[in-house]
Residue frames relative to the residue before (quaternion, step in Angstrom):
aa qw qx qy qz dx dy dz
M 1.0000 0.0000 0.0000 0.0000 0.00 0.00 0.00
T 0.3642 -0.7497 0.5118 0.2083 3.59 -0.87 0.90
E 0.5545 -0.5855 0.4824 0.3421 3.53 -1.26 0.58
P 0.4628 -0.6598 0.4996 0.3177 3.60 -0.96 0.75
R 0.4590 -0.6672 0.5076 0.2940 3.56 -1.10 0.65
K 0.2383 -0.7903 0.5546 0.1047 3.54 -0.67 1.15
Q 0.2174 -0.7182 0.6432 0.1523 3.50 -1.28 0.57
R 0.3315 -0.7396 0.5459 0.2125 3.59 -1.14 0.55
A 0.1537 -0.7317 0.6593 0.0800 3.52 -0.97 1.02
S 0.0061 -0.7924 0.6100 -0.0018 3.56 -0.99 0.81
G 0.2036 0.7738 -0.5823 0.1440 3.53 -1.25 0.37
R 0.4484 -0.6658 0.5145 0.3015 3.51 -1.14 -0.70
T 0.2437 -0.7220 0.6207 0.1848 3.51 -1.38 0.25
D 0.1258 -0.7451 0.6499 0.0818 3.51 -1.24 0.65
V 0.3326 -0.7620 0.5278 0.1737 3.58 -0.64 1.16
S 0.1826 -0.7879 0.5810 0.0907 3.56 -0.90 0.98
A 0.7905 0.0563 -0.0484 0.6080 3.60 1.20 -0.40
Y 0.0052 0.7583 -0.6503 0.0449 3.55 -1.07 0.93
V 0.0738 0.8227 -0.5507 0.1201 3.57 -0.27 1.31
P 0.0858 -0.8028 0.5891 0.0339 3.63 -0.26 1.23
T 0.0772 -0.7723 0.6297 0.0329 3.55 -1.11 0.80
P 0.2920 -0.7608 0.5503 0.1820 3.62 -0.35 1.19
Y 0.0410 -0.8169 0.5748 0.0241 3.59 -1.01 0.75
D 0.7778 0.1157 -0.0993 0.6098 3.61 1.22 -0.15
V 0.1143 0.8008 -0.5679 0.1524 3.57 -0.14 1.34
P 0.1036 -0.8292 0.5478 0.0397 3.59 0.09 1.27
D 0.6314 -0.5187 0.4112 0.4039 3.56 -1.27 0.29
H 0.7802 0.1215 -0.0444 0.6120 3.57 1.11 -0.75
G 0.7284 0.3939 -0.3101 0.4670 3.56 -0.95 0.88
P 0.7137 -0.4782 0.3104 0.4070 3.55 -1.30 0.27
A 0.3622 -0.6965 0.5792 0.2197 3.56 -1.13 0.77
L 0.2477 -0.7691 0.5748 0.1294 3.57 -1.06 0.81
S 0.0196 -0.7799 0.6254 -0.0149 3.53 -1.08 0.86
E 0.2903 -0.6668 0.6436 0.2383 3.53 -1.31 0.43
V 0.1093 -0.8062 0.5811 0.0220 3.57 -0.78 1.05
H 0.1790 -0.7550 0.6246 0.0886 3.56 -0.90 1.02
V 0.0220 -0.8002 0.5984 -0.0348 3.57 -0.80 1.06
S 0.0990 -0.7340 0.6681 0.0715 3.55 -1.15 0.79
E 0.0637 0.8126 -0.5744 0.0751 3.56 -0.91 0.90
R 0.3684 -0.6996 0.5773 0.2037 3.51 -1.35 0.45
F 0.2314 -0.7556 0.6022 0.1133 3.56 -0.92 1.01
T 0.0244 0.7721 -0.6350 0.0108 3.58 -1.04 0.83
G 0.5712 0.5411 -0.4544 0.4177 3.53 -1.17 0.67
D 0.8112 -0.1789 0.1587 0.5337 3.57 -0.94 -0.88
I 0.6866 0.2933 -0.2335 0.6229 3.56 1.31 -0.35
E 0.0392 -0.7896 0.6118 -0.0257 3.58 -0.70 1.15
G 0.5441 0.6218 -0.4395 0.3522 3.58 -0.67 1.01
D 0.5383 -0.6065 0.4889 0.3214 3.49 -1.36 -0.35
G 0.1543 -0.7817 0.6000 0.0716 3.52 -1.14 0.75
T 0.0717 -0.7446 0.6605 0.0644 3.52 -1.21 0.66
V 0.0001 -0.8121 0.5799 -0.0655 3.52 -0.84 1.04
R 0.1378 -0.7178 0.6729 0.1137 3.50 -1.29 0.57
V 0.0255 -0.7926 0.6092 -0.0062 3.52 -0.86 1.00
I 0.3167 -0.6612 0.6363 0.2400 3.50 -1.32 0.42
Q 0.0827 -0.8213 0.5640 -0.0222 3.53 -0.70 1.15
A 0.1837 -0.7553 0.6213 0.0988 3.55 -1.03 0.89
A 0.1927 -0.7682 0.6037 0.0913 3.57 -0.81 1.07
L 0.2461 -0.8043 0.5312 0.1021 3.56 -0.56 1.21
A 0.6947 -0.5077 0.3262 0.3915 3.57 -1.25 0.46
D 0.6879 0.4825 -0.2892 0.4587 3.62 1.06 -0.64
G 0.6105 -0.5745 0.3384 0.4275 3.60 1.31 0.07
S 0.5640 0.5810 -0.4016 0.4278 3.60 1.21 -0.21
K 0.2063 -0.7673 0.5974 0.1087 3.55 -1.29 0.39
T 0.1284 -0.7384 0.6532 0.1074 3.50 -1.29 0.48
F 0.0275 -0.8246 0.5645 -0.0253 3.59 -1.01 0.75
A 0.0486 -0.7629 0.6439 0.0308 3.54 -1.35 0.43
G 0.2085 0.7924 -0.5548 0.1443 3.57 -1.03 0.71
I 0.3896 -0.6763 0.5683 0.2604 3.52 -1.39 -0.23
E 0.1293 -0.7935 0.5939 0.0286 3.55 -0.93 1.01
R 0.2310 -0.7216 0.6306 0.1682 3.55 -1.11 0.75
V 0.1390 -0.7653 0.6263 0.0525 3.56 -0.88 1.04
R 0.0787 -0.7860 0.6132 0.0074 3.57 -0.80 1.10
G 0.5185 0.6300 -0.4543 0.3576 3.58 -0.73 0.99
A 0.6145 -0.5279 0.4281 0.4006 3.54 -0.86 -1.03
L 0.1490 -0.7304 0.6606 0.0891 3.51 -1.22 0.70
A 0.8316 -0.1112 0.0261 0.5435 3.58 -0.58 1.18
G 0.7483 -0.4221 0.2060 0.4685 3.58 0.98 0.90
R 0.5964 0.5393 -0.3698 0.4655 3.62 1.25 -0.10
Q 0.3272 -0.7769 0.5155 0.1536 3.57 -0.74 1.10
G 0.4521 0.6705 -0.5241 0.2674 3.56 -1.20 0.60
S 0.3897 -0.6740 0.5525 0.2978 3.53 -1.23 -0.56
F 0.0144 -0.7775 0.6285 0.0177 3.55 -1.32 0.30
L 0.4086 -0.6917 0.5416 0.2477 3.55 -1.31 0.35
L 0.1578 -0.7438 0.6421 0.0982 3.52 -1.18 0.76
Q 0.2127 -0.7315 0.6316 0.1439 3.57 -0.93 0.91
V 0.0898 -0.8438 0.5280 -0.0337 3.55 -0.55 1.24
S 0.0573 0.7559 -0.6521 -0.0043 3.55 -1.22 0.57
G 0.1464 0.8180 -0.5404 0.1321 3.54 -0.98 0.81
T 0.3738 -0.7043 0.5643 0.2139 3.50 -1.42 -0.15
V 0.1622 -0.7162 0.6647 0.1376 3.49 -1.38 0.38
V 0.0321 0.7674 -0.6373 0.0618 3.55 -0.79 1.11
G 0.7928 -0.0051 -0.0550 0.6070 3.56 -0.44 1.22
T 0.7436 -0.3216 0.2641 0.5233 3.57 -0.61 -1.14
E 0.5521 0.6155 -0.3803 0.4144 3.60 1.33 0.11
M 0.0758 -0.7798 0.6210 0.0216 3.56 -0.83 1.04
H 0.0252 0.7738 -0.6318 0.0373 3.56 -0.99 0.90
A 0.0593 0.7974 -0.5976 0.0589 3.56 -0.96 0.87
E 0.2275 -0.7146 0.6418 0.1603 3.48 -1.36 0.43
W 0.0280 -0.7995 0.6000 0.0114 3.55 -1.15 0.60
F 0.1063 -0.7562 0.6357 0.1132 3.51 -1.36 0.21
V 0.5321 -0.5983 0.4909 0.3435 3.54 -1.24 0.55
V 0.4163 -0.6874 0.5354 0.2599 3.57 -0.81 1.01
P 0.4792 -0.6880 0.4537 0.3018 3.63 -0.65 1.05
A 0.8460 0.1562 -0.1656 0.4821 3.56 -1.13 0.86
S 0.5103 0.6622 -0.4206 0.3525 3.63 1.18 0.37
G 0.5538 0.6366 -0.3922 0.3664 3.61 1.19 -0.30
T 0.1797 -0.7738 0.6000 0.0946 3.55 -1.14 0.74
Q 0.8263 0.2263 -0.1841 0.4818 3.54 -1.38 0.30
Q 0.8369 -0.1292 0.1107 0.5203 3.60 -0.81 -1.00
L 0.6534 0.4902 -0.3151 0.4832 3.60 1.29 -0.05
A 0.3299 0.7189 -0.5290 0.3075 3.57 1.25 0.34
R 0.8150 0.2354 -0.2158 0.4836 3.56 -1.13 0.78
L 0.3759 0.7161 -0.4924 0.3217 3.60 1.25 0.40
R 0.0179 0.7556 -0.6545 0.0212 3.55 -1.10 0.84
G 0.3292 0.7624 -0.5276 0.1789 3.57 -1.17 0.41
D 0.1730 -0.7573 0.6184 0.1194 3.52 -1.36 0.06
G 0.1307 0.7824 -0.5983 0.1133 3.53 -1.25 0.45
G 0.2074 -0.7855 0.5614 0.1574 3.53 -1.00 -0.83
F 0.2726 -0.7448 0.5735 0.2050 3.51 -1.30 -0.39
D 0.1884 -0.7210 0.6547 0.1269 3.49 -1.40 0.42
A 0.0807 0.8021 -0.5867 0.0761 3.58 -1.01 0.78
Q 0.3417 -0.6302 0.6444 0.2660 3.47 -1.42 0.32
L 0.5258 -0.6348 0.4446 0.3506 3.61 -0.82 0.89
G 0.8067 0.2523 -0.2133 0.4900 3.53 -0.98 0.92
Q 0.7017 0.3756 -0.2608 0.5464 3.59 1.28 0.07
H 0.6653 -0.4849 0.3603 0.4387 3.58 -1.25 0.10
G 0.3718 -0.7092 0.5529 0.2305 3.52 -1.31 0.39
T 0.3390 -0.6956 0.5934 0.2215 3.56 -1.22 0.59
I 0.1076 -0.8338 0.5414 0.0041 3.58 -0.64 1.15
W 0.0034 -0.7609 0.6468 0.0511 3.52 -1.36 0.31
L 0.0308 -0.7656 0.6426 0.0067 3.53 -1.23 0.63
D 0.1716 -0.7509 0.6319 0.0860 3.57 -0.71 1.12
Y 0.0500 0.8562 -0.4993 0.1229 3.57 -0.27 1.28
F 0.0241 -0.7457 0.6645 0.0425 3.51 -1.44 0.26
F 0.3677 -0.6926 0.5669 0.2527 3.54 -1.32 0.15
E 0.4463 -0.6991 0.4942 0.2606 3.58 -0.87 1.01
């Protein structure tokens, strides 16, 4: 069986809402928060994303997070929505994450979407995104 040919989507995200809610803050050890984020995608992906992540804040100030985001809009002109499963880190003001399209999560013209990618960002600024994708 041959590997599917992937295409690369690139662009940026701009966060419009970032709402952390601490839920487990021990005297010793990492604090846990649930973070709700709303963002706008522009570029090869055009639309809006909403994500909830669980974030651990470590003693050295770094953070690690994991979550699921729903993206509603268009990818390369195809309309629909899809889910991205994301995991990443924040060190200082540098944020880096990797994500993949949750299998069978695409709707409308994005049904059968598969792929992986990620983003890099400076806290408080836009993020640079990429998604290497194909359709099953």
